[in-house]
PLY file of the C-alpha trace (Angstrom):
ply
format ascii 1.0
element vertex 108
property float x
property float y
property float z
element edge 107
property int vertex1
property int vertex2
end_header
77.31 86.82 86.54
78.11 90.15 85.76
81.71 91.08 84.88
83.80 92.83 87.76
84.42 96.43 87.22
86.46 99.10 89.83
83.28 101.17 89.11
81.46 99.12 91.21
83.35 99.21 94.17
81.82 101.42 97.27
84.74 104.00 98.08
84.28 106.23 100.72
83.99 109.89 100.72
87.59 110.46 99.88
87.49 107.85 97.14
89.58 104.99 99.28
88.56 101.32 100.12
90.12 99.73 102.92
92.59 96.48 101.88
93.04 93.57 104.17
96.31 91.87 103.19
96.79 88.28 104.05
99.33 85.93 103.47
98.22 83.32 101.06
99.83 80.48 102.32
98.92 80.96 106.30
95.98 82.90 105.92
97.84 85.49 108.73
96.66 89.08 108.40
99.67 91.15 107.48
98.30 94.84 107.52
95.61 97.23 106.44
96.11 99.45 103.85
93.66 101.96 101.52
93.37 101.99 97.83
91.79 104.53 95.47
90.68 103.49 91.94
94.14 104.20 90.46
96.24 102.35 93.32
94.00 99.01 92.71
94.50 99.49 89.16
98.07 99.84 89.34
98.16 96.87 91.81
96.28 94.79 89.35
98.93 96.02 86.49
102.15 95.30 89.00
101.07 92.36 90.42
102.65 94.26 93.66
100.26 95.93 96.13
100.06 99.74 95.69
98.33 101.73 98.28
97.24 105.55 98.79
98.88 107.07 101.92
96.65 109.47 103.75
99.16 110.53 105.59
101.70 111.63 102.78
98.88 112.20 100.19
100.93 110.03 97.71
100.74 106.41 96.10
103.29 103.80 97.30
104.46 100.55 96.23
104.62 98.31 99.41
108.71 96.96 99.43
109.89 100.06 97.10
111.66 101.21 99.44
112.40 98.39 101.80
112.52 95.58 99.52
109.48 93.68 101.45
107.00 93.52 98.33
103.88 91.88 98.41
103.22 89.92 95.46
99.33 89.59 94.68
97.99 86.14 94.60
94.49 86.85 94.57
92.01 89.62 95.23
88.84 89.60 96.62
85.87 91.93 97.41
83.34 91.78 100.23
79.59 91.34 99.82
78.76 94.77 100.30
81.90 96.17 97.71
83.19 98.52 100.34
86.42 96.46 101.36
88.92 94.08 99.59
90.90 91.28 100.60
94.02 90.76 99.26
96.27 87.42 99.44
99.84 88.05 98.92
103.15 86.33 98.85
105.02 88.31 101.13
108.49 88.95 100.96
110.52 90.17 104.16
108.14 91.65 106.79
104.98 93.42 106.34
105.24 96.31 108.88
107.37 99.29 109.32
108.15 98.47 112.58
110.07 95.27 111.47
107.29 92.78 112.64
106.30 90.26 110.38
102.60 91.37 110.77
101.19 94.95 111.65
98.99 93.33 113.96
101.60 91.92 116.68
99.94 93.66 119.67
96.99 91.90 121.75
94.37 93.88 123.99
94.43 92.14 127.33
0 1
1 2
2 3
3 4
4 5
5 6
6 7
7 8
8 9
9 10
10 11
11 12
12 13
13 14
14 15
15 16
16 17
17 18
18 19
19 20
20 21
21 22
22 23
23 24
24 25
25 26
26 27
27 28
28 29
29 30
30 31
31 32
32 33
33 34
34 35
35 36
36 37
37 38
38 39
39 40
40 41
41 42
42 43
43 44
44 45
45 46
46 47
47 48
48 49
49 50
50 51
51 52
52 53
53 54
54 55
55 56
56 57
57 58
58 59
59 60
60 61
61 62
62 63
63 64
64 65
65 66
66 67
67 68
68 69
69 70
70 71
71 72
72 73
73 74
74 75
75 76
76 77
77 78
78 79
79 80
80 81
81 82
82 83
83 84
84 85
85 86
86 87
87 88
88 89
89 90
90 91
91 92
92 93
93 94
94 95
95 96
96 97
97 98
98 99
99 100
100 101
101 102
102 103
103 104
104 105
105 106
106 107
């Protein structure tokens, strides 16, 4: 099997790849963020999730200001190599609204 290389991932036209963040124990989907090659490398180096903010156009480490860190347990990529699944140990809540998960609203 070929060794993994970040350059093999299929980033979009803006250089981003979606990253689904999941609780490693419960499998609960906590949030969706976007990474570029640099933020993915930072995530791998720090062991904490690091994203690219499409709104603020800057890097951010989840929890740096809130204390609600996500400690990386494992990272997977899908069969098309255009999406990531990152299993984490969540400290505190994942959503900026104060909810455990960003996916707390249901379409009825």
